[in-house]
N, C-alpha and C positions, 0 to 999 in steps of 0.2 A: 513242510510245516502244516499243522492242522488248520483247516479252513475256518474252524469255529473258534479257535483260541487266539489270544493276542500273539503278535509276532514274538518269537523267542529272542532272547538276548544272548549274544555269543560271548559274553564277558568271561565265561568260565575258561576260555582259551584265547589268550591274546598273545600273538607272536609278532611283536612289532618289528623284529628283525627278519621276518619272512614276508616278502612282497605280496604273497597270495592272501595274507590276512585281511587286507582291505577289500578283497573281492568276495568275501564270504556271503554278504547279503545279496550282492548282484548275482552271484552264481546260483544261490538258492532260488531267487526270484526267476532267473532264466529257466532253470529246470522245471519249475512249476508252470511257467507260461508255455513251455514246449509241451508239457503234459496236456495242458488244456487244448492246444492246437491239434495235437495228435488225436485226442479223444473225439473232438468234434469231427475230424476228418473220417475216422472210422465209423462213427455213427451215421455220417452221410452215406458212406458205402452201404451200410445196412439198409438205409431207407431206399437207396437206388436199386439195390438187389431185390427188395420186396416189390418195388414198382415194376421191375422188369420180369419178375417171376423166376428168379434164379433157382437152380436145383437146391434142395434142402435135405438135411437129415430128418428123420422122423421126429415130430414134435418140435421142430426148429423153424417154424414158419414166420414168427413175428420178428421184426427188426430189433436188434439188441440195443440196449442202453447200458452205459457204465454205471456200476454201483460203487460209490466211494465210501471207504471206511477209514476214518482218521484213527491214528493211534498215538499215544504219548508215553514216553518213558521218563520217569523222574527218579532221582537218587541223590546221594550225597555228592560233594565235590569230586570224590575219587571214583564215582561210578558213572555208568552210561546215562546220559541225559539226551533228550531230543524228541522228535516227533516225525510223523510222516503220514502219507495217505496212500492206501491201496485203492486202485481203480481197476475193477475187473468187469469185463463184459462177456456175456454168452449170448450169441445171436445166430442168425441164419447163415452168415458168411464166416464169422469168427466163432469157432466152437468154444474157444477161450482165448481172450487177450487180456493181459494185465499190464498196466502202466503205473509203476510205483515211483513215488518221490520220498526221500527221507533226508533228514538233517540230524546228525547225532554227534556228540562229543563226550569226552571223558578220558579215562586212562585204560590202557591195555592191561589185561591180567598178566601176572609175572611170567607165565609160561609162553606168552605171545610176544613179549617185549624183545626187541632186537631183531625180530623177523621182518619188521616193517622199517624201511629207511627212516632215520631221524628219531627212532625211539630208543636208541642205545643208552642214552643218558637221561632221557625224560620220556615217560610213557604216555604223556598226554597226546590226544589227537582230536581232529575235527574232520568230519566227512559229510558231504552233501552230494546228492546225485539223483539221477533218473534211471530207471531200469524197465525195459519192455521185452515181453515175449509174446508172440502171436502164433496161435495154432488154429488155422482155418479148418472149416468143415470139409471143403472140397479138396480131394487129394491132389488136384491139379494146381492149386494155389500154394505157393511156397510159404513155409513157416519162416519166421524172422525173429531176430534178437537184436537189441540195441541197448547200449547204456553209455552214459558219460558221467563223470564225477570229478569233484575237487577234494583232495585230501591234504590236510596240513598236520605235520608233526614238527620235528625240528627243521624240516624242509617242507616245501609246498609243491604240488604238482597236479596236473590234469591227466585223465586217462579215459579210456572207453573205446567205442567203435561199434560196429554192427556186422552181422553176417546173415546170409540167406540160405535156407535149407529146403530145396525142392524134394518132394517125396520120390520123384523119378529123375535123379540127377543126370542121367545120360540122355534124356529126351531133348529134342531140338527146342521145345518150348522152355524147358528149364534153363538151357544155355542162353536163350535170348533174354529171359528174365534176369539172369545173373549178369549178363553183359550190360544191361541198362542200369542195374543196381550198382555195379562197379563203376560205371561211367560217372554216376552222380558223386560217388566218393572221390574218384580221381579228380574231378573238377574242383571239389572243395579243397583237396590237398594241394593242387597246383597253385591255388591262390596264395599259398603260404610258403611252400618249399617244394621244389620239383622232386626232391628225394623222398618226401613224405609218403606218396602213394605206393611206390614199389617197396619201400621199407615196411610200411604198416600192413600192406597186403601180405607180404611174406610172413610177418609176425602173426597175422590172423591165421594163415594156412598152417603154421606150426603150432599155434596155441589150440585152435579148434580141431584137434586131431585125436583120434582114439587109438592109442598104441596097442591096446589089447585086441583090437580088430584090424589094425594096420589100415585104417581108412579115415578120410576126412569126415567131419560131421555133416558138411554141406558143400556149397560152392563158394564159400568164403565171403570176404568183404575187407574191412580193415580192422586192426586192433592196435592200440598204443597204450603205453603206461609210463608213469614217471616222466611225463613230458614237462620239462622245465628248461627252456631255452635261455633263460636270463631275462626274458621279457614276459612277465606274468600276464599283462594285458593282451599281448599278441597270442599267447597260448590259450587264453580264454576266448579270444576271437575265433581261433581255429576250432575250438571245441563247439562253439555256437554254429559255425559253418557245417561241422559234421552232423550236428543235430538237425539243421535245416535240410541237409542232403538226404538224410534218412526219412524225414517227415514228408518230403516231396516224392522220393523214389518208390518207396514200398507200396503206397496206394496205387501207383500205376501198374505194378506187377499184380496186385490183387484184382483190380478191375479188368485186367487183360484176360484172366482165367476164370473169374467167378461164375460165368454163365455156362461153363463147359460141363456137360453131364459126366457122371462116373459110374463105374460098375462096382459090384460087391467085392470083386477081386482087387480092384484098385483101392477100395476103402481098407481092405485087409492089409494090403501092402503099406498103406499110409500108417496104420497103427503099429506095424512092425518097425517102420522107419523111425517113428517117434521114440522108440526105445533108445535110440542113440542120444536123444536129448537127455533122457533120464540118466543114462550111463555117464555122460559127460558131466552133468551138473553135480552128480553125487560123488564121482571119482576124481574129476579133474579141475572143476571150476574154482578159481581162487576167490571170486566174489562170494560164493556160497560159504566158503570157509571163513572169510573175513567177516561176513555178516553174523554168522553163528558165534564166532570167537569174541565179537564185540557186544554180544548180548542183544542183537537186533531182533526185530519182530519175525518170529519163525515163519508165520504164514506168508508174510511179504517176501521173505527170502526164498521160500519154496514155491512162490507163485508161478515160477517158470515151468513147473511140471505140467505135462499135457493132461487133459481131462480124461482121456481114454488111451490106453496103450496095450500092446501085447508083444510077446516074444514068441518066435517060432518053436 
Protein backbone atom coordinates (compact mmCIF):
# COMPACT_ATOMS: atom_id res chain seq x y z
CA UNK A 1 0.00 0.00 0.00
CA UNK A 2 1.07 3.56 -0.56
CA UNK A 3 2.79 4.98 2.51
CA UNK A 4 1.22 8.41 1.95
CA UNK A 5 -2.37 7.34 1.29
CA UNK A 6 -5.09 6.15 3.60
CA UNK A 7 -5.18 2.35 3.97
CA UNK A 8 -7.10 0.76 1.14
CA UNK A 9 -10.38 -0.92 1.85
CA UNK A 10 -10.71 -4.43 0.53
CA UNK A 11 -14.50 -4.34 0.28
CA UNK A 12 -14.34 -4.81 -3.48
CA UNK A 13 -13.59 -8.48 -2.92
CA UNK A 14 -15.27 -10.23 -0.01
CA UNK A 15 -15.03 -14.01 0.04
CA UNK A 16 -16.71 -14.95 3.28
CA UNK A 17 -16.52 -18.62 2.26
CA UNK A 18 -12.74 -18.47 1.79
CA UNK A 19 -10.80 -18.63 5.10
CA UNK A 20 -7.98 -16.51 3.66
CA UNK A 21 -10.30 -13.52 3.30
CA UNK A 22 -9.85 -12.56 6.94
CA UNK A 23 -6.05 -12.56 6.50
CA UNK A 24 -5.92 -9.89 3.79
CA UNK A 25 -5.00 -6.99 6.09
CA UNK A 26 -2.61 -9.04 8.22
CA UNK A 27 -0.79 -10.40 5.17
CA UNK A 28 -0.50 -6.97 3.57
CA UNK A 29 0.91 -5.52 6.81
CA UNK A 30 3.37 -8.42 7.17
CA UNK A 31 4.76 -8.04 3.66
CA UNK A 32 5.28 -4.32 4.25
CA UNK A 33 6.98 -4.88 7.60
CA UNK A 34 9.27 -7.49 6.06
CA UNK A 35 10.14 -4.99 3.33
CA UNK A 36 11.11 -2.41 5.95
CA UNK A 37 13.28 -4.89 7.84
CA UNK A 38 15.07 -6.07 4.70
CA UNK A 39 15.71 -2.54 3.45
CA UNK A 40 17.21 -1.52 6.79
CA UNK A 41 19.43 -4.62 6.77
CA UNK A 42 20.76 -3.92 3.27
CA UNK A 43 21.43 -0.25 4.02
CA UNK A 44 23.44 -1.39 7.06
CA UNK A 45 25.50 -3.62 4.76
CA UNK A 46 26.17 -0.61 2.53
CA UNK A 47 27.35 1.44 5.52
CA UNK A 48 29.59 -1.33 6.83
CA UNK A 49 31.11 -1.90 3.39
CA UNK A 50 31.96 1.80 3.12
CA UNK A 51 33.52 1.82 6.58
CA UNK A 52 35.62 -1.24 5.73
CA UNK A 53 36.65 0.04 2.29
CA UNK A 54 35.11 -2.76 0.22
CA UNK A 55 36.02 -3.06 -3.48
CA UNK A 56 33.76 -0.94 -5.66
CA UNK A 57 32.72 -0.38 -9.23
CA UNK A 58 33.69 2.93 -10.78
CA UNK A 59 31.61 5.79 -9.34
CA UNK A 60 30.02 3.47 -6.78
CA UNK A 61 31.80 4.66 -3.65
CA UNK A 62 28.91 6.04 -1.59
CA UNK A 63 26.77 3.69 0.50
CA UNK A 64 23.40 3.22 -1.15
CA UNK A 65 19.96 4.14 0.11
CA UNK A 66 16.58 2.88 -1.03
CA UNK A 67 14.41 5.20 -3.05
CA UNK A 68 10.72 4.46 -2.56
CA UNK A 69 8.19 5.16 -5.29
CA UNK A 70 4.52 4.68 -4.40
CA UNK A 71 2.05 3.89 -7.15
CA UNK A 72 -1.72 3.64 -7.24
CA UNK A 73 -4.11 2.10 -9.72
CA UNK A 74 -7.78 3.07 -9.64
CA UNK A 75 -10.64 1.93 -11.82
CA UNK A 76 -14.22 0.82 -11.91
CA UNK A 77 -15.41 -2.16 -9.89
CA UNK A 78 -14.56 -4.47 -12.81
CA UNK A 79 -11.03 -3.17 -13.30
CA UNK A 80 -7.77 -3.50 -11.44
CA UNK A 81 -7.47 -1.43 -8.30
CA UNK A 82 -4.80 -1.20 -5.65
CA UNK A 83 -1.41 0.24 -4.85
CA UNK A 84 2.15 -0.58 -4.08
CA UNK A 85 5.61 0.79 -3.38
CA UNK A 86 8.77 0.18 -5.40
CA UNK A 87 11.91 0.34 -3.25
CA UNK A 88 15.13 0.36 -5.28
CA UNK A 89 18.70 0.89 -4.12
CA UNK A 90 21.88 1.32 -6.13
CA UNK A 91 25.00 1.31 -4.00
CA UNK A 92 28.56 0.10 -3.58
CA UNK A 93 27.56 -3.46 -2.57
CA UNK A 94 24.23 -3.77 -4.37
CA UNK A 95 24.50 -2.65 -7.96
CA UNK A 96 20.72 -2.89 -7.97
CA UNK A 97 18.33 -4.34 -5.43
CA UNK A 98 14.58 -3.91 -5.56
CA UNK A 99 12.06 -4.76 -2.86
CA UNK A 100 8.49 -4.27 -4.04
CA UNK A 101 5.19 -4.64 -2.23
CA UNK A 102 1.79 -4.47 -3.88
CA UNK A 103 -1.85 -5.10 -3.10
CA UNK A 104 -4.24 -5.32 -6.04
CA UNK A 105 -7.72 -6.61 -6.73
CA UNK A 106 -10.24 -6.64 -9.54
CA UNK A 107 -11.30 -9.04 -12.29
CA UNK A 108 -9.22 -11.04 -14.74
CA UNK A 109 -9.58 -10.22 -18.41
CA UNK A 110 -11.63 -12.80 -20.35
CA UNK A 111 -8.60 -14.36 -22.02
CA UNK A 112 -6.95 -14.98 -18.62
CA UNK A 113 -9.98 -16.38 -16.78
CA UNK A 114 -9.85 -20.05 -16.02
CA UNK A 115 -6.05 -20.21 -16.13
CA UNK A 116 -5.92 -19.36 -12.41
CA UNK A 117 -7.60 -21.76 -9.96
CA UNK A 118 -10.91 -20.47 -8.66
CA UNK A 119 -11.66 -18.14 -11.58
CA UNK A 120 -13.63 -20.58 -13.68
CA UNK A 121 -17.01 -19.18 -12.58
CA UNK A 122 -16.00 -15.85 -11.03
CA UNK A 123 -13.12 -13.73 -12.44
CA UNK A 124 -12.59 -11.64 -9.31
CA UNK A 125 -9.25 -11.83 -7.51
CA UNK A 126 -7.20 -10.30 -4.69
CA UNK A 127 -3.40 -10.45 -4.48
CA UNK A 128 -0.90 -9.02 -2.03
CA UNK A 129 2.79 -9.79 -1.77
CA UNK A 130 6.45 -8.86 -1.62
CA UNK A 131 9.04 -9.42 -4.35
CA UNK A 132 12.82 -8.96 -4.12
CA UNK A 133 15.72 -9.34 -6.52
CA UNK A 134 19.31 -8.41 -5.62
CA UNK A 135 22.14 -7.95 -8.13
CA UNK A 136 25.41 -7.24 -6.26
CA UNK A 137 28.36 -5.33 -7.73
CA UNK A 138 30.91 -7.91 -6.63
CA UNK A 139 30.94 -11.01 -8.87
CA UNK A 140 31.75 -13.13 -5.80
CA UNK A 141 28.54 -12.12 -4.02
CA UNK A 142 25.54 -14.23 -5.00
CA UNK A 143 22.50 -12.70 -6.61
CA UNK A 144 19.23 -13.62 -4.92
CA UNK A 145 15.50 -13.68 -5.49
CA UNK A 146 12.66 -13.91 -3.00
CA UNK A 147 8.90 -13.46 -3.01
CA UNK A 148 5.85 -14.46 -1.03
CA UNK A 149 2.21 -13.71 -1.73
CA UNK A 150 -1.40 -14.31 -0.80
CA UNK A 151 -3.89 -14.79 -3.63
CA UNK A 152 -7.65 -15.10 -3.28
CA UNK A 153 -10.05 -16.11 -6.02
CA UNK A 154 -12.79 -18.67 -5.44
CA UNK A 155 -10.01 -20.31 -3.42
CA UNK A 156 -7.25 -18.84 -1.28
CA UNK A 157 -3.59 -19.79 -1.08
CA UNK A 158 -0.06 -18.68 -0.23
CA UNK A 159 2.98 -19.08 -2.47
CA UNK A 160 6.54 -17.96 -2.92
CA UNK A 161 10.07 -18.90 -1.99
CA UNK A 162 13.60 -17.82 -2.75
CA UNK A 163 16.70 -18.93 -4.61
CA UNK A 164 20.35 -18.01 -4.77
CA UNK A 165 22.39 -17.50 -7.94
CA UNK A 166 26.19 -17.49 -7.64
CA UNK A 167 28.04 -16.14 -10.63
CA UNK A 168 30.54 -19.00 -10.29
CA UNK A 169 28.28 -21.88 -9.20
CA UNK A 170 31.01 -24.52 -9.26
CA UNK A 171 33.27 -22.71 -6.79
CA UNK A 172 33.71 -23.86 -3.20
CA UNK A 173 32.60 -20.44 -1.94
CA UNK A 174 29.36 -20.62 -3.92
CA UNK A 175 28.62 -24.09 -2.61
CA UNK A 176 29.18 -22.92 0.96
CA UNK A 177 26.91 -19.91 0.49
CA UNK A 178 24.23 -22.15 -0.96
CA UNK A 179 24.57 -24.64 1.89
CA UNK A 180 23.93 -21.94 4.49
CA UNK A 181 21.09 -20.47 2.43
CA UNK A 182 19.40 -23.86 2.08
CA UNK A 183 19.91 -24.65 5.77
CA UNK A 184 17.89 -21.56 6.72
CA UNK A 185 14.98 -22.61 4.52
CA UNK A 186 15.20 -26.20 5.67
CA UNK A 187 14.95 -25.10 9.29
CA UNK A 188 11.89 -22.96 8.53
CA UNK A 189 10.22 -25.81 6.66
CA UNK A 190 10.87 -28.44 9.34
CA UNK A 191 9.00 -26.37 11.90
CA UNK A 192 5.82 -26.97 9.90
CA UNK A 193 6.10 -30.23 7.95
CA UNK A 194 9.11 -32.54 7.45
CA UNK A 195 8.02 -33.05 3.85
CA UNK A 196 8.08 -29.34 2.99
CA UNK A 197 11.80 -28.83 2.41
CA UNK A 198 12.51 -31.79 0.10
CA UNK A 199 9.27 -31.15 -1.75
CA UNK A 200 9.73 -27.40 -2.15
CA UNK A 201 13.44 -27.72 -2.92
CA UNK A 202 12.62 -30.10 -5.77
CA UNK A 203 9.92 -27.72 -6.98
CA UNK A 204 12.45 -24.88 -6.99
CA UNK A 205 15.01 -26.92 -8.92
CA UNK A 206 12.41 -27.79 -11.52
CA UNK A 207 10.88 -24.32 -11.77
CA UNK A 208 14.07 -22.24 -11.94
CA UNK A 209 15.42 -24.19 -14.86
CA UNK A 210 16.23 -22.98 -18.36
CA UNK A 211 15.24 -25.81 -20.74
CA UNK A 212 16.62 -23.97 -23.78
CA UNK A 213 20.05 -24.09 -22.10
CA UNK A 214 19.50 -27.34 -20.19
CA UNK A 215 20.79 -25.74 -17.00
CA UNK A 216 19.59 -24.46 -13.65
CA UNK A 217 19.43 -20.71 -13.14
CA UNK A 218 21.41 -21.00 -9.92
CA UNK A 219 21.87 -23.24 -6.88
CA UNK A 220 18.25 -23.27 -5.86
CA UNK A 221 16.32 -22.74 -2.68
CA UNK A 222 12.64 -23.46 -2.20
CA UNK A 223 9.51 -22.70 -4.20
CA UNK A 224 5.88 -23.39 -3.36
CA UNK A 225 2.52 -22.36 -4.75
CA UNK A 226 -1.17 -23.00 -4.12
CA UNK A 227 -0.35 -23.82 -0.50
CA UNK A 228 -3.67 -24.43 1.19
CA UNK A 229 -3.52 -27.14 3.83
CA UNK A 230 -6.96 -26.44 5.24
CA UNK A 231 -5.50 -24.21 7.96
CA UNK A 232 -5.04 -20.72 6.50
CA UNK A 233 -3.48 -19.37 9.72
CA UNK A 234 -0.87 -22.14 9.71
CA UNK A 235 -0.06 -21.49 6.05
CA UNK A 236 0.37 -17.80 6.82
CA UNK A 237 2.66 -18.69 9.73
CA UNK A 238 4.78 -20.83 7.40
CA UNK A 239 4.98 -18.01 4.86
CA UNK A 240 6.18 -15.63 7.58
CA UNK A 241 8.85 -18.13 8.63
CA UNK A 242 10.03 -18.38 5.02
CA UNK A 243 10.33 -14.59 4.91
CA UNK A 244 12.27 -14.53 8.18
CA UNK A 245 14.63 -17.24 6.91
CA UNK A 246 15.48 -15.29 3.78
CA UNK A 247 15.84 -12.00 5.66
CA UNK A 248 18.37 -13.58 8.00
CA UNK A 249 20.29 -15.85 5.61
CA UNK A 250 21.05 -13.73 2.56
CA UNK A 251 22.87 -10.90 4.39
CA UNK A 252 25.22 -13.53 5.85
CA UNK A 253 26.14 -14.64 2.33
CA UNK A 254 26.62 -11.02 1.20
CA UNK A 255 28.85 -10.08 4.12
CA UNK A 256 30.96 -13.22 3.66
CA UNK A 257 32.06 -12.17 0.13
CA UNK A 258 31.67 -8.39 -0.17
CA UNK A 259 35.30 -7.64 0.72
CA UNK A 260 36.76 -10.01 -1.89
CA UNK A 261 38.47 -8.25 -4.83
CA UNK A 262 37.65 -9.20 -8.40
CA UNK A 263 39.19 -9.03 -11.86
CA UNK A 264 37.80 -7.60 -15.10
CA UNK A 265 37.46 -11.15 -16.40
CA UNK A 266 35.33 -12.07 -13.38
CA UNK A 267 33.17 -9.00 -13.91
CA UNK A 268 32.71 -9.98 -17.54
CA UNK A 269 31.65 -13.49 -16.49
CA UNK A 270 29.18 -11.98 -14.03
CA UNK A 271 27.50 -9.91 -16.74
CA UNK A 272 27.15 -12.96 -18.96
CA UNK A 273 25.72 -15.04 -16.10
CA UNK A 274 23.15 -12.31 -15.41
CA UNK A 275 21.73 -12.99 -18.84
CA UNK A 276 20.17 -16.13 -17.36
CA UNK A 277 18.03 -13.92 -15.15
CA UNK A 278 16.76 -11.99 -18.14
CA UNK A 279 16.04 -15.13 -20.11
CA UNK A 280 14.16 -16.79 -17.27
CA UNK A 281 12.07 -13.77 -16.33
CA UNK A 282 10.97 -13.04 -19.86
CA UNK A 283 10.51 -16.60 -21.06
CA UNK A 284 9.55 -18.68 -18.02
CA UNK A 285 8.50 -16.66 -14.98
CA UNK A 286 4.81 -17.01 -14.12
CA UNK A 287 4.88 -14.00 -11.80
CA UNK A 288 5.92 -11.74 -14.67
CA UNK A 289 3.04 -13.01 -16.78
CA UNK A 290 0.58 -12.69 -13.87
CA UNK A 291 1.61 -9.10 -13.18
CA UNK A 292 1.38 -8.01 -16.79
CA UNK A 293 -1.91 -9.83 -17.40
CA UNK A 294 -3.51 -8.20 -14.36
CA UNK A 295 -2.46 -4.71 -15.42
CA UNK A 296 0.15 -4.25 -12.71
CA UNK A 297 2.86 -1.60 -12.62
CA UNK A 298 5.20 -2.53 -15.49
CA UNK A 299 8.28 -0.91 -13.93
CA UNK A 300 7.68 -2.81 -10.70
CA UNK A 301 7.12 -6.08 -12.55
CA UNK A 302 10.36 -5.71 -14.52
CA UNK A 303 12.31 -4.42 -11.51
CA UNK A 304 14.04 -7.80 -11.36
CA UNK A 305 16.07 -7.09 -14.49
CA UNK A 306 19.81 -6.59 -13.84
CA UNK A 307 21.24 -3.08 -14.38
CA UNK A 308 23.92 -4.30 -16.77
CA UNK A 309 24.13 -7.57 -18.67
CA UNK A 310 25.73 -9.04 -21.75
CA UNK A 311 25.65 -12.14 -23.89
CA UNK A 312 28.76 -13.78 -25.37
